[in-house]
N, C-alpha and C positions, 0 to 999 in steps of 0.2 A: 504493499499500499504506500504509494508516493505522496505522503502528506507534507506540506510545507508551511501550513498555517493551521492553528486551532483557535477557534473562536468559542467563547462561552458566555452565555447569559450569567448574571450573578445571582440576584435574589430569587429564591426558589429553585435554583439550579446548583451553582457551586456553594452558595451560602443559603442554607435552608432558613425560612422565615423565622425571624425572632433572634437568629445568630448574628453577632456583630463582627467577629474576627474569623479569617480563614485558618485552616489547620495547616501545619508545617509540611504535611505530604504534598499539597498542591505546589508549594514553593519548590521543593525538591524535583517535582516532575517538570515544572516550567524551566528550570535550570538545565535539567537533562535534555529537555526538548531543544533548547537553545544551543546547546553543545552539538546537537545533531543538525543544526541549521534550520530548525522549525520555530517559528514565531508563535507567541501566545498572544491572543487578543481578548481582553474583556470587552463584552458588548453589552452595555446597559443602559437604562434610563438615568442612572447617576450622573452627575457631573464629573469632571475631571479630578477636582480636589478630593472628592470622596474615593475614587477609584485608584488615585495615585497612592493615598494613604493606606488603602486596603491592599494594594500590592506592592508596597514600598521595599520589601526585601528583593523583589525581582523586577522592579519597574524598568530596568534597562534591557530586559529580555521582552518587553511587551509593547505592543501598539494598541491604543485605547479607543474604542467606539464609544463615545459619550452621548448622552441625551438621545438615545435611541437612533444614532446616526446624525444628530444635529452637529456635532463636533467630532473631529478625529485628532488625537494627540500622538505624537512621537517625540521621545527625548525632550519632554517639557515644552514643546512647541505645538501650537495649533496649525496642523498641516492642511485642514480642510473644514469648512463650516457651510452648513446648508440651512440659512435662515428661513423663516416663515415670512410671507408677505405681512407687513406691519398691520395694515388694517384688518386683515383676515384673523390674526393672532389676537388683536384686542377684541374683536367681535366674539371670538370663541371664548376667551377669558370671561367676558361680560355675561355670555349666555350660561356658561358653566356656573358662574357665581349666582346668578339669579334663578335659573331653572333647577338648581339643586335644592331649592326651598329651605334654605337655612342649615342644611345637612351636609353641605360640601364646602371645601376650601379649595383655593386655586393657587397653582404655582406656575410662574412663567419663568423659563429658563433662559439666561443669557450664556455667553461663553464660558464663564467660570463662576456665575452667581445665580442663586435661586431667588427669585422675587415673589414674596408670599403675600396673598391676600387671605388672611387667616381669621377664624372666628373662635379660636380656642378649643377646637374639636380634636386636636391631636397631630395635625400636620406639622407644626413646628417642632414638637418633640421627635417626630419621625425624621425630619430633616437634620435635626441636631444629632440623632442616633447615628445616621449614616455618614456624618461629617461633612455636609455640604456647606459652602459659604453662602450666607443668605442676607436678605434685606427685606424688612416689612414695608409693604406699599399698601395703598388704599385704592388704586386705580391702575389698570394696565398702561395708561398714559404716562405714568411715572417711570416706567422701565427705560433707562437711558442709553440702550444699546439694542442690537438686533435680538429678535427673539427666536430661539431655535426650537422651543417646544412649549406646549401649554397642557397642564394636567389638572384634573380635578381629583382631590383626595375626599373620599366618602367614608366616613368613620364607622358607618354601619355595614360597609361592604358595598361592592358595585353591582350586585344583582338586580336591584330595583331601578338602575339607571342605564343599563347597557342599550336598551332599546330607545331610551330618550336621547342619548348622545351619539352613539356609533353611527346609526344611518344618517343622522343630521350632518355630521362632520366627516363623512367619508372622503370628501376631497382633501381632507387634511389627515388622512390615514389614521383616523380615530380607532383605537383599539384597547381593550382591556390590558393592562399591564401588570396585574397583581390583584390580590384580593381586596385592595382599597383604592386602586388608582385606575383612571382611565386617562390615556395620553392622546395628543394630537401633535403632529410634526409634519413637515413637508419632507423631512428625510424619513428613513427607516433603517433597521438594522442590515436589511439586504443592501441598500445603497451603501452604507457604511462598509460593508464587507467588500463590495466591488471597489470602493475607493481605496481601502487598504491593499487590495490585490493589485491595483494599477501602480500604487506607490512602490510596492515591493517586488513587482514583476511576477506575480504568482497567478497561476490559472485557478479559477474558483473551483474547478474539478479537483485541485490539490488540497482543498480546504475541509476540515472537519469541524463541525459545530454543534454545540449543545443548547437546548432551550427547554422551557417549561410552559410557556404560555403564548397566547394569540399575537402578541407583539414580537414573537421570535419567528413567526412563519416566514417573513420575507427573507430573514437570514438563512433559515433551514433550506428554503426553496432554491437558493442560488449556489449552494455548496454541494461538493461531490459526495460527502459523507455526513448526512444529518442525524443527530440522535435527539430523541424526545425524552423527557423524564418519565419515569414509572408512574409518578403521581399527577401527570398532566390530564387535563380534560379528556374524556373519552374520544371526542372527535379528532384531537390532536394524535392521540395514540393510534387511532385508526389510519390516520394520513401518513405517518412515518413508520417504517417497518423496524428501524433500529430504536430500542428502548434501553434505558439503563437507570438503576437507582442512584448512581454516582458517577459524574464524569471521571473522577480519579480512577475507577475500575477500568474504563476503556483506555484512558491514558497509560496505565500500567502495561496493557496488553500491546498498545502501540509502541511503547518503549522497548517492550521485549522483542518486537519484530525489527526494531531499527539496529543496524550495525553500530 
Protein backbone atom coordinates (compact mmCIF):
# COMPACT_ATOMS: atom_id res chain seq x y z
CA UNK A 1 0.00 0.00 0.00
CA UNK A 2 1.71 3.20 -1.23
CA UNK A 3 0.49 5.73 1.34
CA UNK A 4 2.21 9.12 1.45
CA UNK A 5 -0.26 11.10 3.58
CA UNK A 6 -2.51 10.19 6.52
CA UNK A 7 -5.36 12.56 7.37
CA UNK A 8 -7.50 12.25 10.47
CA UNK A 9 -10.44 14.01 12.02
CA UNK A 10 -9.85 14.78 15.70
CA UNK A 11 -12.95 14.98 17.91
CA UNK A 12 -14.78 11.67 17.90
CA UNK A 13 -12.01 10.00 15.88
CA UNK A 14 -8.49 10.41 17.28
CA UNK A 15 -9.81 12.10 20.41
CA UNK A 16 -12.96 10.59 21.86
CA UNK A 17 -15.53 13.15 23.01
CA UNK A 18 -14.71 14.43 26.48
CA UNK A 19 -10.97 13.75 26.24
CA UNK A 20 -8.61 16.70 26.14
CA UNK A 21 -5.21 15.18 25.36
CA UNK A 22 -3.89 12.64 22.87
CA UNK A 23 -2.06 9.54 24.04
CA UNK A 24 1.65 9.06 23.46
CA UNK A 25 1.02 6.17 21.06
CA UNK A 26 -0.19 8.41 18.22
CA UNK A 27 2.83 10.70 18.60
CA UNK A 28 5.18 7.71 18.24
CA UNK A 29 3.25 6.61 15.15
CA UNK A 30 3.36 10.09 13.57
CA UNK A 31 7.15 10.21 14.07
CA UNK A 32 7.51 6.73 12.59
CA UNK A 33 5.36 7.70 9.59
CA UNK A 34 7.44 10.82 9.03
CA UNK A 35 10.65 8.79 9.09
CA UNK A 36 9.15 6.73 6.25
CA UNK A 37 8.29 9.83 4.23
CA UNK A 38 4.60 9.88 5.18
CA UNK A 39 3.06 13.17 6.35
CA UNK A 40 0.35 13.30 9.00
CA UNK A 41 -2.48 15.78 8.63
CA UNK A 42 -4.95 16.59 11.42
CA UNK A 43 -8.20 17.64 9.69
CA UNK A 44 -10.58 19.37 12.04
CA UNK A 45 -13.10 22.10 12.63
CA UNK A 46 -10.71 23.37 15.30
CA UNK A 47 -8.51 26.39 14.69
CA UNK A 48 -4.75 26.19 14.27
CA UNK A 49 -3.96 27.36 17.81
CA UNK A 50 -5.84 24.40 19.26
CA UNK A 51 -4.44 21.84 16.79
CA UNK A 52 -0.85 23.06 17.16
CA UNK A 53 -1.12 22.73 20.94
CA UNK A 54 -2.69 19.27 20.67
CA UNK A 55 0.06 18.00 18.36
CA UNK A 56 2.93 20.05 19.82
CA UNK A 57 5.36 17.09 20.22
CA UNK A 58 5.09 16.24 16.49
CA UNK A 59 3.96 19.51 14.89
CA UNK A 60 6.99 19.53 12.57
CA UNK A 61 5.77 16.22 11.11
CA UNK A 62 2.30 17.60 10.34
CA UNK A 63 0.34 19.71 7.90
CA UNK A 64 -2.86 21.08 9.47
CA UNK A 65 -6.31 21.34 7.89
CA UNK A 66 -8.10 23.78 10.21
CA UNK A 67 -11.66 25.13 10.33
CA UNK A 68 -12.87 22.20 8.17
CA UNK A 69 -10.63 23.31 5.31
CA UNK A 70 -11.01 27.05 5.88
CA UNK A 71 -7.27 27.41 6.56
CA UNK A 72 -4.24 25.20 5.90
CA UNK A 73 -1.09 25.56 8.02
CA UNK A 74 2.41 24.17 7.56
CA UNK A 75 5.48 25.10 9.61
CA UNK A 76 3.45 27.73 11.49
CA UNK A 77 2.50 29.53 8.27
CA UNK A 78 -0.96 29.79 6.75
CA UNK A 79 -0.36 28.38 3.27
CA UNK A 80 -3.98 28.56 2.06
CA UNK A 81 -7.25 30.20 3.08
CA UNK A 82 -10.79 29.68 1.79
CA UNK A 83 -12.94 32.48 3.24
CA UNK A 84 -16.72 32.69 2.98
CA UNK A 85 -18.39 35.59 1.14
CA UNK A 86 -18.75 38.19 3.88
CA UNK A 87 -22.42 39.02 3.42
CA UNK A 88 -23.38 35.34 3.36
CA UNK A 89 -21.36 34.56 6.48
CA UNK A 90 -23.08 37.37 8.38
CA UNK A 91 -26.50 36.27 7.12
CA UNK A 92 -25.91 32.68 8.26
CA UNK A 93 -24.64 33.82 11.67
CA UNK A 94 -27.67 36.01 12.25
CA UNK A 95 -30.00 33.23 11.09
CA UNK A 96 -28.41 30.66 13.39
CA UNK A 97 -28.56 33.09 16.31
CA UNK A 98 -32.21 33.99 15.75
CA UNK A 99 -33.68 30.67 14.62
CA UNK A 100 -32.06 28.60 17.37
CA UNK A 101 -34.67 30.23 19.60
CA UNK A 102 -32.40 31.10 22.49
CA UNK A 103 -30.89 27.60 22.67
CA UNK A 104 -27.98 28.12 20.30
CA UNK A 105 -24.76 30.10 20.35
CA UNK A 106 -22.77 31.18 17.28
CA UNK A 107 -19.06 31.01 16.53
CA UNK A 108 -17.48 32.80 13.56
CA UNK A 109 -13.96 31.66 12.72
CA UNK A 110 -11.15 33.87 11.45
CA UNK A 111 -7.66 32.74 10.52
CA UNK A 112 -6.72 32.08 14.12
CA UNK A 113 -9.43 33.62 16.32
CA UNK A 114 -12.91 32.36 17.20
CA UNK A 115 -15.46 35.18 17.49
CA UNK A 116 -18.23 34.14 19.89
CA UNK A 117 -21.84 35.28 20.12
CA UNK A 118 -22.66 33.53 23.37
CA UNK A 119 -25.59 33.11 25.73
CA UNK A 120 -23.90 31.30 28.60
CA UNK A 121 -25.02 27.87 27.37
CA UNK A 122 -21.59 26.24 27.32
CA UNK A 123 -19.93 27.25 24.05
CA UNK A 124 -17.38 29.48 25.77
CA UNK A 125 -16.33 26.64 28.08
CA UNK A 126 -16.02 24.29 25.09
CA UNK A 127 -13.85 26.77 23.19
CA UNK A 128 -11.67 27.22 26.28
CA UNK A 129 -11.49 23.42 26.69
CA UNK A 130 -10.06 22.87 23.21
CA UNK A 131 -7.66 25.81 23.57
CA UNK A 132 -8.93 28.17 20.89
CA UNK A 133 -7.99 31.84 20.87
CA UNK A 134 -11.30 33.72 21.11
CA UNK A 135 -13.03 37.09 21.36
CA UNK A 136 -16.58 37.83 22.52
CA UNK A 137 -18.70 39.81 20.03
CA UNK A 138 -22.35 40.86 19.81
CA UNK A 139 -22.76 41.04 16.04
CA UNK A 140 -21.10 39.34 13.03
CA UNK A 141 -20.28 42.82 11.73
CA UNK A 142 -17.70 43.13 14.55
CA UNK A 143 -15.44 40.42 13.05
CA UNK A 144 -12.43 42.41 11.74
CA UNK A 145 -11.11 39.80 9.26
CA UNK A 146 -12.17 37.21 6.68
CA UNK A 147 -14.65 34.66 8.03
CA UNK A 148 -13.74 31.07 7.17
CA UNK A 149 -16.51 29.21 9.06
CA UNK A 150 -19.79 29.91 10.86
CA UNK A 151 -21.01 27.39 13.43
CA UNK A 152 -23.92 27.05 15.81
CA UNK A 153 -23.42 25.35 19.18
CA UNK A 154 -26.60 23.67 20.43
CA UNK A 155 -26.21 22.68 24.05
CA UNK A 156 -29.19 20.29 23.96
CA UNK A 157 -27.81 18.50 20.89
CA UNK A 158 -28.20 18.99 17.14
CA UNK A 159 -31.07 16.54 16.53
CA UNK A 160 -33.92 19.07 16.54
CA UNK A 161 -32.04 21.55 14.36
CA UNK A 162 -30.60 19.53 11.49
CA UNK A 163 -33.62 20.01 9.21
CA UNK A 164 -33.86 23.65 10.24
CA UNK A 165 -30.35 24.63 9.17
CA UNK A 166 -28.75 22.00 6.89
CA UNK A 167 -31.13 22.27 3.89
CA UNK A 168 -31.37 26.06 4.24
CA UNK A 169 -27.59 26.56 4.02
CA UNK A 170 -26.52 23.82 1.61
CA UNK A 171 -24.79 26.48 -0.49
CA UNK A 172 -22.38 26.85 2.43
CA UNK A 173 -21.78 23.10 2.91
CA UNK A 174 -23.88 23.05 6.07
CA UNK A 175 -23.29 19.80 7.95
CA UNK A 176 -23.46 18.22 11.38
CA UNK A 177 -19.98 18.40 12.90
CA UNK A 178 -20.53 16.60 16.22
CA UNK A 179 -23.16 16.05 18.90
CA UNK A 180 -23.51 19.79 19.57
CA UNK A 181 -22.26 21.56 16.44
CA UNK A 182 -23.55 22.41 12.97
CA UNK A 183 -20.98 24.06 10.67
CA UNK A 184 -21.07 26.10 7.49
CA UNK A 185 -18.05 26.94 5.34
CA UNK A 186 -17.22 27.51 1.68
CA UNK A 187 -14.36 25.08 2.14
CA UNK A 188 -14.58 21.51 3.38
CA UNK A 189 -12.15 18.83 4.47
CA UNK A 190 -12.09 17.39 0.95
CA UNK A 191 -10.96 20.74 -0.48
CA UNK A 192 -8.40 20.89 2.32
CA UNK A 193 -7.01 17.45 1.46
CA UNK A 194 -6.78 18.36 -2.22
CA UNK A 195 -4.94 21.57 -1.30
CA UNK A 196 -2.47 19.67 0.88
CA UNK A 197 -1.94 17.09 -1.89
CA UNK A 198 -1.15 19.83 -4.42
CA UNK A 199 1.26 21.49 -1.98
CA UNK A 200 3.11 18.26 -1.18
CA UNK A 201 2.92 16.74 -4.67
CA UNK A 202 0.84 13.75 -3.54
CA UNK A 203 -1.85 11.89 -5.49
CA UNK A 204 -5.10 11.71 -3.44
CA UNK A 205 -5.10 7.98 -4.20
CA UNK A 206 -2.03 7.79 -1.94
CA UNK A 207 -3.93 9.23 1.04
CA UNK A 208 -5.46 7.34 3.97
CA UNK A 209 -8.10 9.20 6.01
CA UNK A 210 -10.16 8.65 9.16
CA UNK A 211 -13.45 10.28 10.15
CA UNK A 212 -16.59 9.77 12.21
CA UNK A 213 -19.17 12.32 11.09
CA UNK A 214 -20.96 13.82 8.11
CA UNK A 215 -18.53 16.72 7.81
CA UNK A 216 -15.80 14.12 7.13
CA UNK A 217 -17.50 12.76 3.99
CA UNK A 218 -15.86 15.18 1.57
CA UNK A 219 -12.44 14.11 2.89
CA UNK A 220 -13.23 10.39 2.85
CA UNK A 221 -14.64 10.66 -0.67
CA UNK A 222 -11.46 12.08 -2.24
CA UNK A 223 -8.85 9.77 -0.71
CA UNK A 224 -7.74 6.34 -1.83
CA UNK A 225 -8.16 4.63 1.55
CA UNK A 226 -11.04 6.00 3.67
CA UNK A 227 -11.87 4.66 7.15
CA UNK A 228 -15.02 5.39 9.16
CA UNK A 229 -15.16 4.92 12.92
CA UNK A 230 -17.08 1.95 14.32
CA UNK A 231 -19.32 4.29 16.33
CA UNK A 232 -20.31 6.50 13.36
CA UNK A 233 -23.92 6.85 12.24
CA UNK A 234 -25.32 3.82 10.39
CA UNK A 235 -25.50 5.54 6.95
CA UNK A 236 -21.80 6.41 7.19
CA UNK A 237 -20.86 2.88 8.23
CA UNK A 238 -22.82 1.58 5.26
CA UNK A 239 -21.17 4.00 2.83
CA UNK A 240 -17.54 3.16 3.69
CA UNK A 241 -16.34 -0.44 3.77
CA UNK A 242 -13.31 0.17 6.03
CA UNK A 243 -14.25 0.48 9.72
CA UNK A 244 -12.07 0.81 12.81
CA UNK A 245 -12.52 1.52 16.53
CA UNK A 246 -9.17 3.37 16.62
CA UNK A 247 -7.02 4.96 13.91
CA UNK A 248 -3.98 3.84 15.88
CA UNK A 249 -4.82 0.18 15.16
CA UNK A 250 -4.80 0.82 11.40
CA UNK A 251 -1.63 2.90 11.58
CA UNK A 252 0.12 0.11 13.46
CA UNK A 253 -0.71 -2.22 10.57
CA UNK A 254 0.44 0.36 8.02
CA UNK A 255 3.76 0.85 9.81
CA UNK A 256 4.29 -2.91 9.98
CA UNK A 257 3.97 -3.04 6.19
CA UNK A 258 6.37 -0.14 5.56
CA UNK A 259 10.08 -0.90 5.21
